[in-house]
MDAnalysis code that builds the backbone (N, CA, C; Angstrom):
import MDAnalysis as mda
import numpy as np

u = mda.Universe.empty(573, n_residues=191, atom_resindex=np.repeat(np.arange(191), 3), trajectory=True)
u.add_TopologyAttr("name", ["N", "CA", "C"] * 191)
u.add_TopologyAttr("resid", np.arange(1, 192))
u.add_TopologyAttr("resname", ["MET", "SER", "ARG", "ALA", "THR", "ALA", "ALA", "ALA", "MET", "ARG", "THR", "GLN", "THR", "GLN", "PRO", "GLU", "THR", "PRO", "THR", "ARG", "THR", "SER", "THR", "GLU", "ARG", "ARG", "LEU", "ARG", "THR", "VAL", "THR", "ALA", "PRO", "ALA", "PRO", "ARG", "ARG", "ARG", "PRO", "LYS", "LEU", "VAL", "TYR", "ALA", "LEU", "VAL", "ALA", "LEU", "GLY", "GLY", "ALA", "ALA", "ALA", "ILE", "GLY", "ALA", "ALA", "GLN", "ILE", "GLY", "LEU", "SER", "LEU", "ALA", "ILE", "THR", "ASN", "ASP", "SER", "PHE", "VAL", "LEU", "ALA", "ASP", "LEU", "THR", "SER", "GLN", "GLN", "ARG", "GLU", "LEU", "ASN", "LEU", "GLN", "THR", "SER", "ALA", "LEU", "GLN", "ASP", "ASP", "LEU", "ALA", "GLY", "ILE", "SER", "SER", "PRO", "GLN", "LEU", "LEU", "ALA", "THR", "LYS", "ALA", "ALA", "ASP", "LEU", "GLY", "MET", "VAL", "VAL", "ALA", "GLY", "SER", "ALA", "SER", "TYR", "LEU", "ARG", "LEU", "SER", "ASP", "ALA", "ALA", "VAL", "LEU", "GLY", "ALA", "ASN", "THR", "GLY", "ALA", "ALA", "GLY", "GLU", "SER", "THR", "VAL", "ASP", "PRO", "THR", "GLY", "SER", "GLY", "ALA", "VAL", "HIS", "ASN", "ALA", "LEU", "LEU", "ASN", "GLU", "ASP", "ALA", "ARG", "GLU", "ALA", "ALA", "ALA", "GLU", "LYS", "LYS", "GLU", "ALA", "ASP", "PRO", "ALA", "ASP", "LYS", "PRO", "ASP", "PRO", "ASP", "LEU", "PRO", "PRO", "PRO", "ILE", "THR", "ASP", "GLY", "LEU", "PRO", "SER", "PRO", "THR", "THR", "ARG"])
u.atoms.positions = np.array([
    [-6.545, -16.110, 97.930],
    [-5.268, -16.710, 97.988],
    [-4.205, -15.648, 98.046],
    [-3.279, -15.950, 98.796],
    [-2.209, -14.985, 98.926],
    [-1.134, -15.273, 97.890],
    [-0.267, -14.393, 97.813],
    [0.782, -14.551, 96.803],
    [1.705, -15.692, 97.190],
    [1.911, -15.838, 98.368],
    [2.820, -16.907, 98.825],
    [2.217, -18.256, 98.535],
    [0.882, -18.385, 98.739],
    [0.214, -19.654, 98.481],
    [0.226, -19.940, 96.974],
    [-0.033, -18.950, 96.139],
    [-0.044, -19.142, 94.685],
    [1.329, -19.523, 94.188],
    [2.371, -18.944, 94.729],
    [3.723, -19.287, 94.301],
    [4.063, -20.692, 94.726],
    [3.592, -21.130, 95.888],
    [3.865, -22.483, 96.352],
    [3.139, -23.479, 95.467],
    [1.955, -23.182, 95.067],
    [1.190, -24.114, 94.232],
    [1.813, -24.198, 92.828],
    [2.301, -23.133, 92.351],
    [2.897, -23.124, 91.026],
    [4.157, -23.959, 91.000],
    [4.913, -23.864, 92.035],
    [6.146, -24.640, 92.081],
    [5.848, -26.112, 92.253],
    [4.770, -26.467, 92.820],
    [4.440, -27.874, 92.999],
    [3.908, -28.480, 91.711],
    [3.182, -27.737, 90.893],
    [2.580, -28.304, 89.681],
    [3.584, -28.420, 88.534],
    [4.608, -27.631, 88.501],
    [5.589, -27.688, 87.424],
    [6.695, -28.658, 87.789],
    [7.010, -29.568, 86.889],
    [8.100, -30.499, 87.198],
    [9.423, -29.756, 87.194],
    [10.262, -30.242, 87.935],
    [11.566, -29.586, 88.017],
    [12.431, -30.037, 86.868],
    [12.997, -29.074, 86.183],
    [13.895, -29.394, 85.083],
    [15.306, -29.192, 85.577],
    [16.168, -30.041, 85.129],
    [17.545, -29.861, 85.599],
    [18.110, -28.577, 84.983],
    [18.741, -27.857, 85.747],
    [19.325, -26.605, 85.283],
    [20.694, -26.893, 84.715],
    [20.946, -26.257, 83.627],
    [22.238, -26.459, 82.979],
    [23.066, -25.214, 83.189],
    [24.233, -25.445, 83.262],
    [25.128, -24.300, 83.370],
    [25.621, -23.947, 81.996],
    [26.048, -22.756, 81.846],
    [26.469, -22.288, 80.544],
    [27.765, -22.952, 80.089],
    [28.511, -23.524, 80.987],
    [29.768, -24.154, 80.603],
    [29.545, -25.572, 80.105],
    [28.420, -26.136, 80.395],
    [28.153, -27.505, 79.989],
    [27.462, -27.495, 78.613],
    [28.030, -28.217, 77.647],
    [27.449, -28.314, 76.311],
    [27.098, -29.752, 76.034],
    [26.019, -29.853, 75.295],
    [25.598, -31.198, 74.927],
    [26.118, -31.466, 73.519],
    [26.816, -32.534, 73.313],
    [27.391, -32.885, 72.030],
    [26.503, -33.907, 71.332],
    [26.425, -33.742, 70.001],
    [25.673, -34.714, 69.227],
    [26.370, -34.879, 67.880],
    [26.036, -35.924, 67.177],
    [26.692, -36.218, 65.903],
    [26.058, -35.350, 64.811],
    [26.879, -34.992, 63.832],
    [26.415, -34.165, 62.730],
    [25.827, -35.089, 61.658],
    [24.620, -34.772, 61.281],
    [23.988, -35.562, 60.223],
    [24.155, -34.819, 58.893],
    [23.879, -35.497, 57.800],
    [23.976, -34.868, 56.475],
    [22.954, -33.732, 56.393],
    [23.332, -32.639, 55.764],
    [22.374, -31.532, 55.677],
    [21.147, -31.969, 54.878],
    [20.046, -31.340, 55.200],
    [18.807, -31.672, 54.503],
    [18.946, -31.278, 53.019],
    [18.520, -32.139, 52.118],
    [18.690, -31.811, 50.700],
    [17.830, -30.592, 50.323],
    [18.440, -29.702, 49.552],
    [17.708, -28.521, 49.101],
    [16.778, -28.924, 47.985],
    [15.637, -28.336, 47.982],
    [14.686, -28.638, 46.922],
    [15.135, -27.937, 45.645],
    [15.293, -28.718, 44.602],
    [15.685, -28.138, 43.321],
    [14.479, -27.436, 42.714],
    [14.690, -26.253, 42.146],
    [13.566, -25.619, 41.477],
    [13.176, -26.469, 40.262],
    [11.927, -26.443, 39.969],
    [11.438, -27.250, 38.860],
    [11.922, -26.610, 37.557],
    [12.818, -27.263, 36.882],
    [13.398, -26.771, 35.649],
    [12.354, -26.713, 34.530],
    [11.402, -27.604, 34.574],
    [10.369, -27.648, 33.535],
    [9.548, -26.357, 33.547],
    [9.209, -25.867, 34.740],
    [8.410, -24.644, 34.825],
    [9.174, -23.448, 34.249],
    [10.448, -23.369, 34.555],
    [11.261, -22.271, 34.034],
    [11.366, -22.344, 32.511],
    [11.575, -23.552, 31.985],
    [11.678, -23.698, 30.540],
    [10.368, -23.366, 29.834],
    [9.246, -23.756, 30.425],
    [7.946, -23.433, 29.838],
    [7.733, -21.919, 29.829],
    [8.088, -21.243, 30.913],
    [7.933, -19.791, 30.983],
    [8.812, -19.093, 29.940],
    [10.064, -19.502, 29.814],
    [10.960, -18.904, 28.828],
    [10.489, -19.210, 27.403],
    [10.023, -20.421, 27.170],
    [9.507, -20.783, 25.852],
    [8.276, -19.964, 25.493],
    [7.384, -19.757, 26.456],
    [6.193, -18.937, 26.208],
    [6.565, -17.503, 25.884],
    [7.528, -16.952, 26.619],
    [7.965, -15.575, 26.342],
    [8.595, -15.477, 24.955],
    [9.393, -16.488, 24.586],
    [10.010, -16.490, 23.255],
    [8.947, -16.615, 22.165],
    [7.921, -17.436, 22.388],
    [6.849, -17.587, 21.392],
    [6.070, -16.286, 21.223],
    [5.793, -15.590, 22.321],
    [5.084, -14.309, 22.237],
    [5.931, -13.296, 21.477],
    [7.238, -13.239, 21.780],
    [8.126, -12.317, 21.062],
    [8.199, -12.637, 19.577],
    [8.302, -13.922, 19.235],
    [8.356, -14.313, 17.820],
    [7.049, -13.972, 17.113],
    [5.921, -14.154, 17.783],
    [4.624, -13.817, 17.175],
    [4.529, -12.305, 16.922],
    [4.992, -11.500, 17.860],
    [4.963, -10.056, 17.667],
    [5.858, -9.624, 16.507],
    [7.032, -10.214, 16.417],
    [7.944, -9.882, 15.317],
    [7.331, -10.309, 13.991],
    [6.732, -11.499, 13.957],
    [6.096, -11.975, 12.726],
    [4.962, -11.074, 12.284],
    [4.120, -10.649, 13.222],
    [3.019, -9.749, 12.879],
    [3.543, -8.399, 12.389],
    [4.589, -7.900, 13.023],
    [5.172, -6.627, 12.611],
    [5.725, -6.725, 11.188],
    [6.414, -7.827, 10.887],
    [6.944, -8.007, 9.538],
    [5.828, -8.153, 8.516],
    [4.759, -8.845, 8.877],
    [3.634, -9.010, 7.946],
    [2.982, -7.660, 7.654],
    [2.803, -6.842, 8.676],
    [2.191, -5.523, 8.484],
    [3.108, -4.643, 7.639],
    [4.408, -4.689, 7.912],
    [5.368, -3.897, 7.142],
    [5.379, -4.343, 5.689],
    [5.362, -5.643, 5.466],
    [5.350, -6.163, 4.099],
    [4.091, -5.719, 3.365],
    [2.962, -5.758, 4.060],
    [1.716, -5.315, 3.439],
    [1.779, -3.844, 3.046],
    [2.430, -3.022, 3.858],
    [2.510, -1.602, 3.513],
    [3.388, -1.394, 2.280],
    [4.460, -2.180, 2.127],
    [5.289, -2.068, 0.932],
    [4.534, -2.549, -0.303],
    [3.781, -3.622, -0.163],
    [2.978, -4.122, -1.282],
    [1.937, -3.082, -1.678],
    [1.310, -2.451, -0.686],
    [0.309, -1.417, -0.962],
    [0.939, -0.222, -1.670],
    [2.126, 0.190, -1.254],
    [2.809, 1.310, -1.912],
    [3.162, 0.946, -3.353],
    [3.608, -0.285, -3.582],
    [3.939, -0.728, -4.928],
    [2.700, -0.752, -5.816],
    [1.609, -1.270, -5.283],
    [0.367, -1.306, -6.057],
    [-0.164, 0.099, -6.341],
    [0.008, 1.008, -5.394],
    [-0.426, 2.391, -5.601],
    [0.369, 3.040, -6.732],
    [1.681, 2.810, -6.761],
    [2.489, 3.391, -7.843],
    [2.136, 2.754, -9.184],
    [1.854, 1.449, -9.198],
    [1.421, 0.807, -10.443],
    [0.081, 1.376, -10.911],
    [-0.825, 1.600, -9.974],
    [-2.127, 2.168, -10.319],
    [-1.955, 3.565, -10.901],
    [-1.058, 4.355, -10.347],
    [-0.809, 5.705, -10.854],
    [-0.268, 5.646, -12.282],
    [0.686, 4.718, -12.538],
    [1.234, 4.572, -13.877],
    [0.155, 4.117, -14.867],
    [-0.671, 3.190, -14.438],
    [-1.745, 2.718, -15.315],
    [-2.759, 3.822, -15.602],
    [-3.035, 4.658, -14.620],
    [-3.941, 5.788, -14.850],
    [-3.358, 6.757, -15.875],
    [-2.048, 6.998, -15.796],
    [-1.406, 7.876, -16.773],
    [-1.454, 7.257, -18.169],
    [-1.195, 5.960, -18.256],
    [-1.261, 5.284, -19.553],
    [-2.684, 5.312, -20.109],
    [-3.673, 5.111, -19.234],
    [-5.065, 5.151, -19.666],
    [-5.414, 6.528, -20.202],
    [-4.963, 7.565, -19.520],
    [-5.232, 8.935, -19.974],
    [-4.593, 9.189, -21.334],
    [-3.355, 8.733, -21.527],
    [-2.675, 8.927, -22.812],
    [-3.390, 8.154, -23.919],
    [-3.814, 6.935, -23.624],
    [-4.530, 6.144, -24.633],
    [-5.894, 6.755, -24.968],
    [-6.573, 7.321, -23.975],
    [-7.852, 7.980, -24.246],
    [-7.650, 9.219, -25.117],
    [-6.562, 9.951, -24.893],
    [-6.260, 11.101, -25.756],
    [-5.996, 10.639, -27.190],
    [-5.222, 9.552, -27.335],
    [-4.958, 9.020, -28.668],
    [-6.249, 8.561, -29.340],
    [-7.115, 7.899, -28.581],
    [-8.383, 7.432, -29.133],
    [-9.271, 8.605, -29.546],
    [-9.269, 9.656, -28.741],
    [-10.064, 10.839, -29.092],
    [-9.540, 11.466, -30.375],
    [-8.224, 11.489, -30.543],
    [-7.652, 12.050, -31.764],
    [-7.934, 11.180, -32.973],
    [-7.850, 9.865, -32.801],
    [-8.070, 8.951, -33.921],
    [-9.534, 8.930, -34.348],
    [-10.427, 9.039, -33.388],
    [-11.856, 8.953, -33.731],
    [-12.499, 10.320, -33.992],
    [-11.698, 11.358, -34.088],
    [-12.278, 12.685, -34.337],
    [-12.803, 12.770, -35.776],
    [-13.864, 13.523, -35.993],
    [-14.423, 13.653, -37.348],
    [-13.439, 14.261, -38.338],
    [-12.579, 15.159, -37.881],
    [-11.597, 15.765, -38.774],
    [-10.636, 14.723, -39.326],
    [-10.131, 13.851, -38.446],
    [-9.182, 12.840, -38.901],
    [-9.870, 11.848, -39.833],
    [-11.102, 11.467, -39.505],
    [-11.823, 10.540, -40.374],
    [-12.058, 11.155, -41.754],
    [-12.425, 12.434, -41.799],
    [-12.646, 13.103, -43.083],
    [-11.341, 13.227, -43.856],
    [-10.237, 13.515, -43.169],
    [-8.936, 13.634, -43.820],
    [-8.500, 12.291, -44.385],
    [-8.648, 11.232, -43.618],
    [-8.273, 9.887, -44.087],
    [-9.155, 9.462, -45.263],
    [-10.447, 9.788, -45.222],
    [-11.343, 9.451, -46.330],
    [-10.929, 10.205, -47.589],
    [-10.548, 11.472, -47.433],
    [-10.102, 12.250, -48.594],
    [-8.810, 11.680, -49.152],
    [-7.911, 11.220, -48.282],
    [-6.661, 10.617, -48.745],
    [-6.928, 9.328, -49.530],
    [-7.981, 8.601, -49.170],
    [-8.333, 7.365, -49.865],
    [-9.109, 7.626, -51.162],
    [-9.495, 8.868, -51.419],
    [-10.211, 9.215, -52.635],
    [-11.714, 9.261, -52.453],
    [-12.186, 9.164, -51.252],
    [-13.618, 9.248, -51.019],
    [-14.024, 10.719, -51.037],
    [-15.201, 10.990, -51.559],
    [-15.677, 12.368, -51.640],
    [-17.066, 12.455, -51.036],
    [-17.419, 13.648, -50.619],
    [-18.751, 13.906, -50.104],
    [-19.561, 14.459, -51.265],
    [-20.623, 13.782, -51.585],
    [-21.455, 14.239, -52.694],
    [-22.355, 15.377, -52.228],
    [-23.071, 16.007, -53.154],
    [-23.960, 17.114, -52.804],
    [-25.143, 16.617, -52.001],
    [-26.268, 16.488, -52.629],
    [-27.468, 16.054, -51.921],
    [-27.613, 14.543, -52.068],
    [-28.304, 13.951, -51.147],
    [-28.454, 12.500, -51.136],
    [-29.538, 12.061, -52.103],
    [-29.406, 10.890, -52.650],
    [-30.420, 10.267, -53.511],
    [-30.903, 9.009, -52.805],
    [-32.190, 8.702, -53.000],
    [-32.790, 7.545, -52.335],
    [-33.393, 6.623, -53.379],
    [-33.393, 5.360, -53.085],
    [-33.972, 4.364, -53.973],
    [-35.229, 3.823, -53.318],
    [-36.340, 3.936, -54.015],
    [-37.589, 3.399, -53.506],
    [-37.690, 1.966, -54.012],
    [-37.831, 1.016, -53.085],
    [-37.790, -0.390, -53.436],
    [-39.082, -0.886, -54.098],
    [-40.194, -0.266, -53.841],
    [-41.460, -0.770, -54.382],
    [-41.500, -0.685, -55.910],
    [-41.006, 0.391, -56.466],
    [-41.044, 0.514, -57.918],
    [-39.674, 0.807, -58.521],
    [-38.591, 0.747, -57.701],
    [-37.208, 0.954, -58.129],
    [-36.982, 2.349, -58.703],
    [-37.691, 3.327, -58.171],
    [-37.508, 4.698, -58.625],
    [-36.442, 5.375, -57.784],
    [-35.647, 6.263, -58.403],
    [-34.607, 7.008, -57.711],
    [-35.176, 8.369, -57.376],
    [-35.128, 8.727, -56.105],
    [-35.627, 10.018, -55.636],
    [-34.430, 10.897, -55.309],
    [-34.398, 12.120, -55.678],
    [-33.330, 13.043, -55.377],
    [-32.653, 13.526, -56.638],
    [-31.405, 14.014, -56.494],
    [-30.665, 14.602, -57.610],
    [-30.313, 13.564, -58.660],
    [-30.089, 12.388, -58.293],
    [-29.775, 11.303, -59.195],
    [-28.556, 11.608, -60.055],
    [-27.538, 12.231, -59.403],
    [-26.281, 12.496, -60.102],
    [-25.156, 11.913, -59.275],
    [-24.115, 11.512, -59.896],
    [-22.962, 10.962, -59.198],
    [-22.110, 12.070, -58.599],
    [-21.198, 11.705, -57.726],
    [-20.315, 12.678, -57.080],
    [-19.250, 13.104, -58.056],
    [-18.888, 14.352, -58.004],
    [-17.818, 14.861, -58.852],
    [-16.481, 14.381, -58.310],
    [-15.439, 14.708, -58.949],
    [-14.109, 14.279, -58.525],
    [-13.614, 14.996, -57.286],
    [-14.280, 16.039, -56.877],
    [-13.848, 16.785, -55.708],
    [-14.936, 16.720, -54.645],
    [-14.487, 16.746, -53.412],
    [-15.421, 16.706, -52.289],
    [-15.971, 18.097, -52.039],
    [-17.208, 18.167, -51.592],
    [-17.806, 19.460, -51.268],
    [-17.374, 19.954, -49.891],
    [-16.735, 19.095, -49.107],
    [-16.279, 19.454, -47.759],
    [-14.769, 19.299, -47.715],
    [-14.075, 20.353, -47.288],
    [-12.617, 20.290, -47.134],
    [-12.302, 20.219, -45.635],
    [-11.897, 19.061, -45.107],
    [-11.673, 18.937, -43.658],
    [-10.491, 19.741, -43.157],
    [-9.571, 20.092, -44.022],
    [-8.394, 20.840, -43.586],
    [-8.416, 22.268, -44.089],
    [-9.536, 22.725, -44.587],
    [-9.633, 24.071, -45.159],
    [-9.650, 25.146, -44.095],
    [-10.006, 26.352, -44.567],
    [-9.971, 27.516, -43.687],
    [-11.063, 27.465, -42.618],
    [-12.126, 26.746, -42.840],
    [-13.201, 26.677, -41.850],
    [-13.016, 25.560, -40.839],
    [-11.921, 24.797, -40.944],
    [-11.696, 23.675, -40.027],
    [-11.266, 24.182, -38.654],
    [-11.702, 23.517, -37.649],
    [-11.320, 23.860, -36.277],
    [-10.014, 23.141, -35.961],
    [-9.096, 23.880, -35.371],
    [-7.782, 23.298, -35.051],
    [-7.930, 22.211, -34.000],
    [-7.325, 21.079, -34.222],
    [-7.343, 19.961, -33.282],
    [-5.897, 19.581, -32.983],
    [-5.465, 19.840, -31.754],
    [-4.075, 19.578, -31.387],
    [-3.745, 18.094, -31.424],
    [-4.742, 17.243, -31.266],
    [-4.480, 15.811, -31.289],
    [-4.161, 15.326, -32.700],
    [-4.540, 16.110, -33.723],
    [-4.284, 15.716, -35.106],
    [-2.996, 16.291, -35.658],
    [-2.448, 17.271, -34.992],
    [-1.230, 17.903, -35.461],
    [-0.062, 16.965, -35.197],
    [0.418, 16.298, -36.232],
    [1.485, 15.301, -36.097],
    [2.788, 15.937, -35.618],
    [3.083, 17.147, -36.119],
    [4.334, 17.791, -35.721],
    [4.342, 18.090, -34.226],
    [3.208, 18.587, -33.721],
    [3.131, 18.891, -32.287],
    [3.218, 17.609, -31.459],
    [2.600, 16.527, -31.921],
    [2.663, 15.260, -31.190],
    [4.083, 14.720, -31.168],
    [4.777, 14.797, -32.299],
    [6.153, 14.301, -32.349],
    [7.068, 15.152, -31.469],
    [6.870, 16.466, -31.469],
    [7.695, 17.349, -30.638],
    [7.454, 17.080, -29.157],
    [6.195, 16.852, -28.795],
    [5.895, 16.561, -27.387],
    [6.494, 15.219, -26.981],
    [6.461, 14.235, -27.877],
    [7.043, 12.925, -27.556],
    [8.553, 13.022, -27.408],
    [9.214, 13.815, -28.290],
    [10.664, 13.984, -28.182],
    [11.038, 14.721, -26.906],
    [10.273, 15.728, -26.546],
    [10.555, 16.470, -25.316],
    [10.373, 15.573, -24.097],
    [9.345, 14.741, -24.135],
    [9.094, 13.841, -23.009],
    [10.221, 12.823, -22.882],
    [10.730, 12.321, -24.014],
    [11.835, 11.366, -23.985],
    [13.130, 12.042, -23.562],
    [13.348, 13.279, -23.990],
    [14.599, 13.974, -23.683],
    [14.667, 14.398, -22.219],
    [13.608, 14.971, -21.687],
    [13.607, 15.490, -20.318],
    [12.436, 14.925, -19.523],
    [12.484, 13.644, -19.139],
    [11.348, 13.112, -18.379],
    [11.329, 13.611, -16.946],
    [12.459, 14.115, -16.440],
    [12.515, 14.534, -15.034],
    [12.350, 16.037, -14.862],
    [12.002, 16.774, -15.938],
    [11.852, 18.217, -15.800],
    [10.733, 18.573, -14.834],
    [9.600, 17.948, -15.007],
    [8.462, 18.252, -14.142],
    [8.113, 17.005, -13.343],
    [8.286, 17.058, -12.020],
    [7.904, 15.876, -11.228],
    [6.390, 15.726, -11.201],
    [5.975, 14.508, -11.046],
    [4.543, 14.203, -10.970],
    [3.991, 14.835, -9.691],
    [2.917, 15.651, -9.772],
    [2.408, 16.307, -8.560],
    [1.791, 15.321, -7.579],
    [1.451, 14.113, -8.036],
    [0.878, 13.136, -7.116],
    [1.936, 12.426, -6.290],
    [3.196, 12.468, -6.745],
    [4.264, 11.781, -6.033],
    [4.849, 12.689, -4.951],
    [5.361, 12.088, -3.868],
    [6.022, 12.910, -2.847],
    [7.358, 13.402, -3.369],
    [7.925, 14.450, -2.749],
    [9.211, 14.962, -3.216],
    [10.306, 13.926, -2.989],
    [11.325, 13.903, -3.841],
    [12.392, 12.916, -3.664],
    [13.212, 13.227, -2.415],
    [13.673, 12.179, -1.773],
    [14.483, 12.319, -0.565],
    [15.940, 12.207, -0.978],
    [16.695, 13.303, -0.872],
    [18.092, 13.291, -1.271],
    [19.035, 13.424, -0.084],
    [18.649, 14.146, 0.936],
    [19.525, 14.378, 2.084],
    [18.919, 13.812, 3.356],
    [18.485, 12.589, 3.352],
    [17.876, 12.003, 4.533],
    [16.394, 12.314, 4.593],
    [15.794, 12.027, 5.699],
    [14.374, 12.243, 5.861],
    [14.070, 13.732, 6.030],
    [13.012, 14.213, 5.417],
    [12.670, 15.629, 5.582],
    [12.186, 15.901, 6.991],
    [12.588, 17.017, 7.530],
    [12.141, 17.391, 8.875],
    [11.948, 18.895, 8.898],
    [11.089, 19.361, 9.785],
    [10.862, 20.811, 9.859],
    [12.093, 21.528, 10.414],
    [12.278, 22.745, 9.962],
    [13.390, 23.547, 10.456],
    [12.906, 24.331, 11.662],
    [13.569, 24.132, 12.791],
    [13.199, 24.843, 14.019],
    [14.388, 25.651, 14.495],
    [14.117, 26.663, 15.271],
    [15.206, 27.492, 15.802],
    [15.152, 27.523, 17.288],
])
């Protein structure tokens, strides 16, 4: 097929459309604009509510953790105080139950240590031993020259230590406690 034949066939198969000139305009009536689709307000509110719930949960967890750390610090300081009280009470108990104090208190009450012991045999009611009563004086002097010094029994030293502790409780800080913060948070000095 030649080009001329193909062009002739093409023009025959296509219907002729009226040609418009650029000066001719077709007028039509204006209809109402198509309504815009409103965004779904429910979806936006659910998203904002979810974000607010997540934020509130994070704040709540942070406050709970912070509160727990303050409670733990308070309990730690109470435990430290109780340990100090326990140590002081154990020292007092050691002083009160010492053999020197018991012997001194017995001597103050008029009790004496006799020489050798006597025994009573129950089968025939015989007395075995020296069979003599104790004299008016004890054979053991708990406060004599052979007594070992016990600082827990020295009342003057205990009273002086108690007065010093009451007068100057802040002289020596507790080594278990951190240093006091007076000028803000401590930070390293750099140059």
